[in-house]
SERO-4910 file (N, C-alpha, C, O; in steps of 0.05 Angstrom, whole numbers):
BEGIN
 pado doro    nc1    nc2    nc3   cac1   cac2   cac3    cc1    cc2    cc3    oc1    oc2    oc3
  Met    A   2061   -283  -4953   2064   -275  -4925   2048   -294  -4907   2025   -301  -4913
  Glu    A   2062   -303  -4886   2048   -321  -4867   2041   -305  -4841   2055   -287  -4833
  Ile    A   2018   -313  -4830   2010   -303  -4804   2007   -327  -4785   2001   -349  -4794
  Tyr    A   2012   -323  -4759   2016   -345  -4741   1994   -346  -4720   1987   -326  -4707
  His    A   1983   -370  -4717   1963   -375  -4696   1976   -392  -4674   1982   -416  -4678
  Tyr    A   1981   -380  -4651   1993   -393  -4629   1972   -409  -4613   1950   -398  -4608
  Thr    A   1977   -434  -4607   1956   -450  -4595   1968   -473  -4579   1993   -477  -4579
  Asp    A   1951   -489  -4566   1960   -512  -4551   1959   -537  -4568   1950   -537  -4591
  Ala    A   1968   -559  -4556   1970   -584  -4571   1942   -595  -4580   1940   -605  -4602
  Glu    A   1922   -592  -4563   1896   -603  -4570   1884   -588  -4594   1873   -600  -4612
  Ala    A   1885   -562  -4593   1875   -546  -4616   1891   -551  -4641   1880   -553  -4663
  Leu    A   1917   -553  -4638   1934   -559  -4661   1926   -585  -4675   1925   -586  -4699
  Lys    A   1920   -605  -4659   1912   -631  -4670   1887   -628  -4687   1885   -640  -4708
  Asn    A   1867   -613  -4677   1842   -610  -4692   1847   -594  -4717   1835   -601  -4738
  Ile    A   1863   -574  -4716   1868   -558  -4740   1882   -574  -4761   1875   -573  -4785
  Met    A   1902   -590  -4753   1918   -604  -4773   1904   -628  -4784   1904   -633  -4808
  Phe    A   1890   -644  -4767   1877   -668  -4777   1850   -663  -4789   1841   -678  -4807
  Asn    A   1835   -643  -4779   1808   -638  -4788   1806   -615  -4807   1784   -609  -4818
  Asn    A   1828   -601  -4812   1828   -577  -4830   1806   -557  -4821   1789   -549  -4837
  Glu    A   1807   -549  -4796   1787   -530  -4786   1799   -511  -4765   1818   -518  -4751
  Leu    A   1788   -488  -4765   1795   -468  -4744   1773   -466  -4724   1749   -470  -4730
  Trp    A   1780   -461  -4699   1761   -457  -4678   1761   -427  -4671   1782   -416  -4664
  Leu    A   1738   -414  -4672   1735   -386  -4665   1718   -385  -4640   1696   -395  -4639
  Ser    A   1729   -371  -4620   1715   -369  -4594   1699   -343  -4591   1706   -323  -4604
  His    A   1678   -344  -4576   1661   -321  -4571   1678   -299  -4558   1693   -304  -4539
  Ile    A   1676   -275  -4568   1693   -253  -4559   1689   -246  -4530   1708   -236  -4517
  Arg    A   1666   -251  -4519   1660   -246  -4490   1678   -263  -4472   1683   -255  -4449
  Phe    A   1688   -286  -4483   1703   -304  -4466   1733   -302  -4471   1748   -319  -4461
  Met    A   1741   -282  -4486   1769   -277  -4490   1781   -260  -4467   1766   -247  -4453
  Asn    A   1807   -261  -4464   1820   -247  -4442   1815   -217  -4442   1813   -204  -4421
  Asp    A   1814   -206  -4467   1812   -176  -4469   1785   -168  -4481   1784   -149  -4497
  Ser    A   1763   -181  -4474   1737   -176  -4485   1728   -147  -4479   1712   -136  -4495
  Ser    A   1736   -136  -4457   1727   -109  -4449   1736    -88  -4469   1724    -67  -4471
  Glu    A   1758    -94  -4484   1768    -75  -4503   1748    -70  -4526   1748    -49  -4538
  Leu    A   1731    -90  -4531   1711    -86  -4552   1692    -63  -4544   1685    -47  -4561
  Leu    A   1684    -63  -4519   1666    -42  -4510   1679    -15  -4512   1667      5  -4519
  Val    A   1705    -13  -4505   1720     12  -4505   1723     22  -4534   1717     45  -4540
  Gly    A   1731      4  -4552   1735     11  -4580   1710     20  -4594   1710     39  -4609
  Ala    A   1688      5  -4589   1663     12  -4601   1653     39  -4591   1642     55  -4607
  Ser    A   1657     44  -4565   1648     70  -4554   1664     93  -4566   1653    114  -4573
  Lys    A   1690     89  -4570   1707    110  -4582   1697    116  -4611   1695    139  -4619
  Ala    A   1692     94  -4626   1683     97  -4654   1657    113  -4655   1654    130  -4673
  Lys    A   1638    107  -4638   1612    121  -4638   1617    151  -4632   1604    168  -4644
  Gly    A   1635    157  -4614   1641    185  -4608   1652    199  -4632   1644    222  -4638
  Trp    A   1670    187  -4647   1681    199  -4671   1660    203  -4693   1659    224  -4706
  Ile    A   1643    183  -4696   1622    185  -4716   1602    207  -4709   1595    223  -4726
  Asn    A   1594    209  -4684   1576    229  -4675   1588    258  -4679   1574    276  -4687
  Lys    A   1613    260  -4673   1627    286  -4676   1627    294  -4706   1625    318  -4712
  Tyr    A   1631    275  -4723   1631    281  -4752   1604    290  -4761   1602    308  -4778
  Val    A   1583    277  -4751   1555    285  -4757   1551    314  -4748   1539    330  -4762
  Asp    A   1559    320  -4723   1556    347  -4712   1571    368  -4729   1561    390  -4734
  Lys    A   1595    360  -4739   1610    378  -4755   1596    384  -4782   1596    407  -4791
  Lys    A   1583    364  -4794   1569    367  -4818   1544    385  -4814   1536    400  -4832
  Asn    A   1532    383  -4790   1508    398  -4784   1513    428  -4778   1494    444  -4779
  Glu    A   1538    435  -4772   1544    463  -4764   1537    482  -4786   1546    480  -4809
  Gly    A   1520    501  -4780   1512    523  -4798   1494    513  -4821   1491    528  -4841
  Ser    A   1483    489  -4819   1466    479  -4841   1437    480  -4833   1429    476  -4810
  Ser    A   1420    485  -4853   1391    485  -4848   1380    456  -4845   1359    452  -4833
  Phe    A   1395    438  -4858   1387    409  -4855   1403    397  -4832   1427    399  -4831
  Ile    A   1389    384  -4814   1401    371  -4791   1399    340  -4794   1377    329  -4794
  Leu    A   1422    328  -4796   1424    299  -4798   1424    287  -4770   1442    294  -4754
  Glu    A   1406    269  -4765   1405    257  -4738   1427    237  -4735   1435    224  -4755
  Lys    A   1437    234  -4711   1458    215  -4706   1448    186  -4709   1424    181  -4705
  Pro    A   1465    167  -4716   1456    139  -4720   1445    128  -4694   1453    135  -4672
  Asp    A   1425    111  -4697   1413     97  -4674   1428     71  -4670   1421     50  -4681
  Tyr    A   1449     72  -4653   1465     49  -4649   1451     28  -4631   1435     35  -4615
  Arg    A   1459      3  -4636   1451    -17  -4617   1469    -13  -4592   1491     -2  -4595
  Asn    A   1460    -21  -4569   1475    -17  -4545   1499    -36  -4543   1495    -61  -4544
  Thr    A   1523    -26  -4542   1547    -42  -4539   1562    -34  -4515   1587    -36  -4513
  Glu    A   1548    -24  -4495   1562    -12  -4472   1563    -31  -4448   1572    -23  -4426
  Ser    A   1553    -55  -4450   1554    -73  -4427   1561   -101  -4434   1558   -110  -4457
  Asp    A   1572   -116  -4415   1579   -144  -4419   1555   -161  -4426   1556   -180  -4441
  Ala    A   1531   -153  -4415   1507   -169  -4420   1500   -168  -4449   1492   -188  -4461
  Val    A   1502   -144  -4461   1495   -142  -4490   1516   -156  -4506   1510   -169  -4526
  Leu    A   1541   -153  -4498   1563   -166  -4513   1559   -196  -4513   1565   -209  -4533
  Ser    A   1551   -207  -4490   1546   -236  -4488   1523   -245  -4506   1523   -268  -4515
  Ser    A   1505   -227  -4512   1481   -235  -4527   1486   -236  -4557   1469   -244  -4572
  Arg    A   1510   -229  -4566   1517   -229  -4595   1537   -252  -4601   1554   -257  -4585
  Asn    A   1533   -264  -4623   1552   -285  -4631   1574   -273  -4648   1574   -275  -4673
  Ile    A   1594   -262  -4635   1618   -252  -4648   1640   -271  -4641   1650   -271  -4619
  Met    A   1649   -287  -4661   1669   -307  -4657   1696   -297  -4669   1696   -287  -4691
  Val    A   1717   -301  -4653   1743   -290  -4661   1765   -310  -4659   1766   -327  -4641
  Ser    A   1784   -309  -4678   1809   -324  -4677   1831   -305  -4682   1830   -288  -4700
  Ser    A   1852   -307  -4665   1874   -287  -4667   1899   -298  -4681   1905   -322  -4678
  Phe    A   1912   -281  -4696   1936   -288  -4710   1957   -266  -4704   1951   -245  -4694
  Cys    A   1982   -273  -4710   2004   -255  -4703   2023   -254  -4727   2029   -274  -4740
  Lys    A   2034   -230  -4732   2054   -228  -4754   2081   -239  -4745   2097   -247  -4762
  Ala    A   2086   -239  -4719   2112   -247  -4709   2113   -278  -4708   2096   -292  -4698
  Lys    A   2135   -288  -4719   2139   -317  -4722   2147   -331  -4696   2140   -354  -4691
  Asp    A   2162   -317  -4679   2172   -329  -4655   2172   -308  -4633   2192   -294  -4629
  Leu    A   2149   -306  -4619   2146   -285  -4599   2141   -297  -4571   2121   -312  -4567
  Leu    A   2158   -291  -4552   2157   -303  -4526   2130   -299  -4513   2119   -318  -4501
  Ser    A   2119   -275  -4514   2094   -269  -4501   2071   -286  -4511   2053   -294  -4497
  Gln    A   2072   -293  -4537   2052   -310  -4549   2055   -339  -4540   2035   -353  -4534
  Trp    A   2080   -349  -4538   2084   -376  -4528   2073   -378  -4499   2060   -398  -4492
  Val    A   2079   -358  -4483   2072   -359  -4455   2041   -358  -4452   2030   -372  -4435
  Thr    A   2028   -341  -4468   1999   -337  -4464   1982   -357  -4477   1962   -366  -4466
  Tyr    A   1989   -366  -4502   1970   -382  -4518   1977   -411  -4522   1959   -427  -4526
  Gly    A   2002   -419  -4520   2008   -447  -4523   2036   -451  -4535   2051   -432  -4541
  Asn    A   2043   -476  -4539   2070   -484  -4546   2074   -488  -4576   2095   -498  -4584
  Tyr    A   2054   -482  -4592   2056   -486  -4621   2046   -462  -4636   2029   -447  -4626
  Ala    A   2058   -457  -4659   2050   -435  -4676   2045   -446  -4704   2062   -459  -4716
  Leu    A   2021   -442  -4715   2013   -451  -4741   2015   -428  -4761   2003   -407  -4756
  Gly    A   2029   -431  -4782   2032   -410  -4802   2012   -413  -4824   2010   -433  -4838
  Phe    A   1995   -392  -4828   1974   -392  -4849   1981   -372  -4871   1994   -352  -4866
  Asp    A   1972   -378  -4895   1976   -361  -4918   1956   -337  -4916   1932   -341  -4919
  Phe    A   1967   -314  -4910   1950   -290  -4906   1935   -283  -4931   1911   -277  -4930
  Gln    A   1948   -283  -4954   1935   -276  -4979   1911   -295  -4985   1890   -287  -4995
  Met    A   1915   -321  -4979   1894   -340  -4984   1871   -335  -4965   1847   -337  -4973
  Met    A   1877   -329  -4939   1855   -323  -4920   1839   -299  -4929   1815   -299  -4927
  Ala    A   1853   -278  -4937   1839   -254  -4946   1822   -259  -4971   1800   -249  -4973
  Lys    A   1832   -276  -4989   1817   -283  -5013   1791   -298  -5006   1770   -294  -5018
  Leu    A   1793   -316  -4986   1770   -331  -4977   1748   -313  -4967   1724   -316  -4973
  Ile    A   1756   -292  -4952   1737   -273  -4941   1724   -257  -4964   1700   -254  -4965
  Asn    A   1741   -247  -4982   1731   -230  -5004   1712   -245  -5023   1694   -234  -5034
  Glu    A   1717   -271  -5026   1701   -287  -5044   1676   -300  -5031   1662   -315  -5043
  Gly    A   1672   -293  -5005   1648   -303  -4991   1649   -332  -4983   1628   -345  -4980
  Tyr    A   1673   -342  -4978   1677   -370  -4971   1662   -377  -4945   1648   -397  -4943
  Phe    A   1664   -360  -4925   1652   -366  -4899   1621   -362  -4900   1607   -377  -4887
  Phe    A   1612   -344  -4917   1583   -340  -4921   1571   -365  -4934   1549   -373  -4928
  Asn    A   1587   -378  -4951   1577   -402  -4964   1575   -426  -4946   1560   -445  -4950
  Ile    A   1591   -425  -4924   1589   -446  -4904   1563   -444  -4888   1549   -463  -4883
  Asp    A   1556   -419  -4882   1531   -413  -4867   1523   -384  -4876   1539   -366  -4872
  Asn    A   1499   -381  -4887   1492   -355  -4897   1487   -334  -4876   1479   -311  -4882
  Thr    A   1490   -341  -4850   1489   -320  -4829   1518   -311  -4822   1521   -293  -4806
  Phe    A   1538   -324  -4833   1566   -317  -4827   1574   -291  -4842   1572   -289  -4866
  Asn    A   1584   -272  -4826   1595   -247  -4838   1623   -245  -4828   1628   -238  -4805
  Ala    A   1642   -250  -4846   1670   -252  -4837   1686   -227  -4844   1680   -212  -4863
  Phe    A   1706   -222  -4827   1723   -198  -4830   1750   -204  -4817   1751   -216  -4796
  Met    A   1771   -194  -4830   1798   -197  -4819   1813   -171  -4821   1813   -158  -4843
  Ser    A   1826   -162  -4800   1841   -138  -4801   1862   -138  -4779   1861   -153  -4760
  Glu    A   1882   -120  -4782   1902   -116  -4762   1890   -101  -4738   1873    -83  -4742
  Cys    A   1899   -107  -4714   1890    -92  -4691   1903    -64  -4691   1924    -60  -4701
  Ser    A   1888    -46  -4678   1898    -18  -4675   1906    -14  -4646   1891    -21  -4628
  Tyr    A   1930     -2  -4642   1940      1  -4615   1940     30  -4606   1951     37  -4585
  Ser    A   1928     48  -4622   1926     76  -4614   1900     87  -4625   1889     77  -4644
  Asp    A   1890    108  -4612   1865    121  -4621   1868    131  -4649   1850    130  -4665
  Glu    A   1892    142  -4655   1896    154  -4681   1894    134  -4704   1881    140  -4724
  Ser    A   1907    111  -4701   1906     91  -4723   1878     79  -4725   1869     73  -4747
  Leu    A   1865     75  -4703   1838     64  -4704   1819     83  -4717   1802     75  -4734
  Lys    A   1820    108  -4710   1803    129  -4721   1807    131  -4751   1789    133  -4767
  Glu    A   1833    131  -4759   1840    135  -4788   1827    113  -4804   1817    118  -4826
  Trp    A   1828     88  -4794   1817     65  -4810   1786     65  -4808   1773     63  -4828
  Ile    A   1776     66  -4784   1747     61  -4780   1729     83  -4791   1706     77  -4798
  Met    A   1739    108  -4793   1722    129  -4802   1719    130  -4833   1702    144  -4843
  Asn    A   1736    116  -4847   1735    117  -4876   1708    111  -4887   1697    126  -4904
  Asn    A   1696     88  -4879   1670     80  -4890   1646     96  -4878   1629    105  -4893
  Pro    A   1644     99  -4851   1622    115  -4841   1622    144  -4852   1600    155  -4857
  Arg    A   1645    155  -4857   1646    182  -4868   1633    184  -4895   1619    203  -4901
  Lys    A   1637    163  -4912   1624    163  -4938   1594    161  -4936   1579    174  -4951
  Ile    A   1584    145  -4917   1555    142  -4913   1543    168  -4903   1522    177  -4913
  Ile    A   1557    181  -4884   1547    206  -4873   1546    228  -4895   1527    242  -4897
  Asp    A   1568    230  -4910   1570    250  -4931   1547    246  -4952   1535    266  -4961
  Lys    A   1541    221  -4959   1521    216  -4979   1493    224  -4969   1478    237  -4983
  Ala    A   1487    217  -4943   1461    224  -4932   1458    254  -4930   1437    266  -4935
  Phe    A   1479    268  -4921   1478    297  -4918   1476    310  -4946   1461    330  -4949
  Arg    A   1490    300  -4965   1489    312  -4992   1461    309  -5004   1451    327  -5018
  Glu    A   1447    287  -4998   1421    282  -5008   1399    293  -4990   1375    290  -4995
  Lys    A   1408    305  -4967   1389    318  -4948   1367    298  -4939   1344    304  -4942
  Arg    A   1376    276  -4929   1357    256  -4919   1370    242  -4894   1394    243  -4890
  Gln    A   1353    229  -4879   1363    215  -4855   1374    187  -4864   1369    178  -4887
  Phe    A   1388    174  -4846   1400    148  -4853   1378    127  -4858   1358    127  -4844
  Ser    A   1383    111  -4878   1365     88  -4882   1371     67  -4861   1391     68  -4847
  Glu    A   1354     47  -4859   1358     25  -4840   1384     11  -4846   1399      4  -4828
  Asp    A   1389      6  -4871   1414     -8  -4879   1439      8  -4873   1459     -3  -4864
  Glu    A   1437     34  -4877   1460     52  -4871   1465     53  -4841   1489     52  -4832
  Thr    A   1444     54  -4825   1447     53  -4796   1461     28  -4787   1478     28  -4770
  His    A   1452      5  -4799   1464    -21  -4792   1493    -21  -4799   1509    -32  -4784
  Leu    A   1500    -10  -4823   1528    -10  -4831   1546      6  -4812   1567     -2  -4805
  Ile    A   1536     30  -4805   1551     47  -4787   1555     33  -4760   1577     34  -4749
  Asp    A   1534     21  -4750   1535      7  -4725   1555    -17  -4727   1570    -23  -4708
  Arg    A   1555    -30  -4750   1573    -52  -4755   1602    -43  -4754   1620    -56  -4743
  Phe    A   1608    -20  -4766   1635    -10  -4766   1644     -2  -4738   1668     -5  -4731
  Ala    A   1626      8  -4722   1632     14  -4694   1640    -11  -4679   1658    -11  -4663
  Glu    A   1625    -32  -4685   1631    -58  -4673   1658    -69  -4682   1673    -80  -4665
  Ile    A   1663    -66  -4707   1689    -75  -4718   1712    -60  -4705   1733    -71  -4699
  Ala    A   1708    -34  -4700   1728    -18  -4686   1734    -30  -4659   1757    -31  -4650
  Gly    A   1713    -39  -4645   1717    -52  -4619   1733    -78  -4621   1751    -83  -4604
  Ile    A   1728    -93  -4642   1743   -118  -4646   1772   -113  -4652   1790   -128  -4643
  Gln    A   1778    -91  -4666   1805    -85  -4673   1821    -72  -4650   1846    -74  -4650
  Tyr    A   1808    -59  -4632   1821    -43  -4612   1836    -59  -4591   1825    -78  -4580
  Lys    A   1862    -52  -4586   1877    -65  -4565   1895    -44  -4551   1902    -24  -4563
  His    A   1900    -49  -4527   1917    -31  -4511   1945    -29  -4523   1955    -49  -4533
  Asp    A   1957     -5  -4522   1983     -2  -4535   2005    -18  -4522   2027    -21  -4534
  Gly    A   2000    -29  -4499   2020    -46  -4486   2024    -72  -4500   2044    -87  -4495
  Phe    A   2005    -79  -4518   2007   -105  -4533   2016   -101  -4562   2014   -119  -4578
  Glu    A   2026    -77  -4568   2033    -71  -4596   2053    -89  -4608   2053    -95  -4632
  Ala    A   2071   -100  -4592   2092   -118  -4602   2081   -144  -4613   2095   -158  -4628
  Glu    A   2056   -150  -4607   2044   -175  -4617   2037   -173  -4646   2035   -193  -4660
  His    A   2032   -149  -4657   2025   -145  -4685   2002   -164  -4692   2003   -180  -4711
  Glu    A   1980   -163  -4677   1958   -182  -4679   1939   -175  -4702   1934   -152  -4708
  Leu    A   1929   -196  -4715   1907   -194  -4734   1884   -211  -4723   1889   -231  -4709
  Arg    A   1860   -203  -4728   1837   -219  -4718   1818   -226  -4741   1810   -209  -4756
  Leu    A   1812   -251  -4742   1790   -261  -4759   1765   -262  -4742   1764   -276  -4722
  Ser    A   1745   -246  -4750   1720   -247  -4735   1697   -256  -4753   1696   -249  -4776
  Ile    A   1680   -272  -4742   1656   -281  -4756   1632   -275  -4739   1630   -285  -4716
  His    A   1614   -260  -4750   1588   -254  -4736   1568   -273  -4747   1564   -276  -4771
  Cys    A   1555   -288  -4729   1535   -307  -4738   1509   -304  -4722   1509   -291  -4701
  His    A   1488   -315  -4732   1461   -312  -4720   1461   -325  -4692   1474   -345  -4687
  Met    A   1446   -312  -4674   1444   -322  -4646   1434   -351  -4645   1441   -366  -4627
  Leu    A   1417   -359  -4665   1406   -386  -4664   1421   -405  -4683   1410   -426  -4690
  Ser    A   1444   -397  -4692   1460   -413  -4711   1466   -441  -4699   1474   -442  -4676
  Asp    A   1461   -462  -4714   1466   -489  -4704   1496   -496  -4706   1504   -518  -4699
  Lys    A   1512   -476  -4715   1541   -481  -4717   1555   -475  -4690   1578   -483  -4686
  Val    A   1541   -462  -4672   1553   -455  -4646   1554   -480  -4628   1534   -493  -4624
  Gln    A   1578   -486  -4618   1581   -509  -4600   1593   -498  -4574   1598   -474  -4571
  Tyr    A   1598   -516  -4554   1609   -509  -4528   1631   -528  -4520   1629   -552  -4525
  Arg    A   1652   -516  -4509   1674   -532  -4498   1682   -521  -4471   1676   -498  -4464
  Val    A   1695   -538  -4456   1703   -530  -4429   1732   -519  -4430   1750   -532  -4440
  Lys    A   1735   -494  -4419   1762   -482  -4417   1764   -468  -4390   1748   -451  -4383
  Asp    A   1783   -476  -4374   1788   -465  -4347   1762   -468  -4330   1756   -450  -4315
  Gly    A   1749   -490  -4334   1725   -496  -4318   1700   -481  -4327   1679   -482  -4313
  Val    A   1701   -467  -4350   1678   -451  -4360   1669   -462  -4387   1686   -469  -4403
  Leu    A   1643   -462  -4391   1633   -470  -4417   1635   -447  -4437   1623   -425  -4432
  Met    A   1651   -450  -4458   1657   -429  -4477   1644   -434  -4504   1648   -456  -4515
  Pro    A   1627   -416  -4514   1616   -419  -4541   1637   -415  -4562   1655   -398  -4559
  Tyr    A   1636   -431  -4583   1655   -429  -4605   1643   -441  -4630   1622   -455  -4629
  Ile    A   1656   -436  -4653   1647   -449  -4678   1672   -461  -4691   1694   -452  -4687
  Lys    A   1667   -483  -4706   1688   -496  -4721   1683   -488  -4751   1661   -490  -4761
  Val    A   1705   -478  -4763   1703   -469  -4791   1723   -485  -4808   1747   -483  -4802
  Pro    A   1714   -500  -4828   1733   -514  -4845   1750   -495  -4861   1741   -474  -4870
  Ile    A   1775   -503  -4865   1794   -486  -4881   1804   -503  -4904   1809   -527  -4900
  Pro    A   1807   -492  -4927   1815   -507  -4951   1844   -518  -4949   1860   -507  -4934
  Glu    A   1849   -538  -4964   1876   -548  -4967   1895   -526  -4976   1887   -510  -4993
  Gly    A   1918   -525  -4966   1938   -505  -4975   1938   -480  -4958   1957   -464  -4961
  Cys    A   1918   -477  -4941   1917   -452  -4924   1938   -453  -4902   1951   -433  -4895
  Leu    A   1941   -477  -4890   1962   -481  -4870   1988   -487  -4883   1991   -506  -4898
  Lys    A   2008   -471  -4878   2034   -473  -4891   2057   -484  -4874   2074   -498  -4885
  Ser    A   2057   -478  -4848   2080   -486  -4832   2071   -490  -4803   2050   -481  -4794
  Val    A   2089   -504  -4788   2085   -508  -4759   2111   -503  -4745   2132   -511  -4753
  Leu    A   2109   -489  -4722   2132   -485  -4705   2127   -497  -4678   2105   -493  -4666
  Val    A   2147   -511  -4667   2145   -521  -4640   2158   -501  -4621   2182   -496  -4624
  Gly    A   2143   -491  -4603   2154   -470  -4585   2168   -482  -4561   2170   -506  -4558
  Pro    A   2179   -464  -4544   2194   -473  -4520   2175   -487  -4501   2154   -477  -4494
  Gln    A   2184   -510  -4492   2168   -526  -4473   2186   -546  -4459   2209   -550  -4466
  Arg    A   2175   -559  -4439   2190   -577  -4421   2202   -600  -4437   2226   -606  -4435
  Asn    A   2186   -613  -4453   2195   -637  -4468   2199   -629  -4497   2186   -639  -4515
  Gln    A   2218   -611  -4501   2222   -599  -4528   2227   -619  -4550   2214   -619  -4571
  Gln    A   2246   -637  -4545   2254   -656  -4566   2231   -676  -4571   2226   -683  -4594
  Arg    A   2218   -684  -4550   2195   -703  -4553   2172   -690  -4569   2160   -702  -4586
  Ala    A   2167   -664  -4563   2146   -650  -4578   2154   -647  -4607   2136   -650  -4625
  Tyr    A   2179   -642  -4613   2188   -639  -4640   2185   -666  -4655   2176   -667  -4678
  Asp    A   2193   -688  -4642   2192   -714  -4654   2163   -722  -4660   2156   -733  -4681
  Gly    A   2145   -715  -4641   2116   -721  -4645   2105   -706  -4669   2090   -716  -4685
  Met    A   2113   -680  -4671   2103   -664  -4693   2114   -674  -4719   2100   -673  -4740
  Lys    A   2139   -682  -4719   2151   -693  -4743   2136   -717  -4754   2132   -721  -4778
  Arg    A   2127   -734  -4736   2111   -758  -4744   2084   -750  -4755   2075   -761  -4775
  Ile    A   2071   -730  -4743   2045   -720  -4753   2048   -710  -4781   2032   -716  -4799
  Val    A   2068   -693  -4785   2073   -681  -4812   2078   -703  -4832   2068   -702  -4855
  Arg    A   2094   -723  -4825   2099   -746  -4843   2074   -761  -4849   2069   -768  -4873
  Asp    A   2057   -766  -4829   2032   -781  -4834   2014   -766  -4852   2001   -778  -4869
  Leu    A   2012   -740  -4848   1994   -723  -4865   2004   -724  -4894   1988   -724  -4912
  Lys    A   2030   -724  -4897   2041   -724  -4924   2036   -751  -4938   2029   -751  -4962
  Val    A   2038   -773  -4923   2034   -799  -4935   2005   -805  -4939   1997   -814  -4961
  Asn    A   1988   -799  -4919   1960   -807  -4921   1942   -787  -4933   1921   -794  -4944
  Lys    A   1949   -761  -4932   1931   -741  -4943   1945   -723  -4964   1933   -704  -4973
  Asn    A   1970   -730  -4971   1985   -715  -4991   1986   -686  -4984   1984   -669  -5002
  Arg    A   1991   -679  -4959   1993   -652  -4950   2021   -646  -4941   2032   -661  -4924
  Ser    A   2033   -625  -4951   2060   -618  -4945   2061   -593  -4927   2048   -573  -4934
  Ile    A   2074   -594  -4904   2075   -572  -4885   2105   -566  -4879   2120   -584  -4873
  Lys    A   2112   -541  -4881   2139   -532  -4876   2147   -534  -4847   2130   -534  -4829
  Gly    A   2173   -536  -4842   2183   -536  -4815   2194   -563  -4806   2208   -564  -4786
  Phe    A   2188   -584  -4822   2197   -611  -4814   2207   -627  -4838   2215   -650  -4836
***
């Protein structure tokens, strides 16, 4: 199965020639406010589940002590880097919003890299995660509550308060809920997000100019074989764009022995 990263010509060139993905700080994405909404919803569900466990019990489990994720200022202070992918191979809204090219990546290979700690090995502060976005409260709650529920049940069964590690995990899942959450008006995009949380002082964070604003981002190398295909989207100089891409694919095959579908 391939997933598609829609992008512009400059980013495409870096991905293809340098074998790297660029992940941008979530605060600087178009829909960054959705993280705050999703995280807040997740905290509410978690707290209600704790209240439900406490009903009629002599042991009272205290609610998790979350870090504050309720403001843009706090969101800006965290290094949550995100790259978006789409299940749809040829989607007009993606061409219009993100760029004239779509790069097809091997989803199974990307998932395997995350599970085997590939990104952690690049930088031991990197904590990587990939999942499909949720476009309704029901689907988000169903997924996100699975792990916090286990932690809560265990603490309640053992009649003890949350450990520091457990509190951190619950807070992390609330944050992941925010990263996954999207308005149902975008459901047709079938988006997946690769997120990497890294240390605030990580030397991997760089800055680039986009729309006149300095945007924090990280470059992450990707192994050979991860990029499978390229699509040239609708644009003014369609044939010229196709011819240029055809030359790039040919050069990569000759000089780097890399084969890419679509040309």
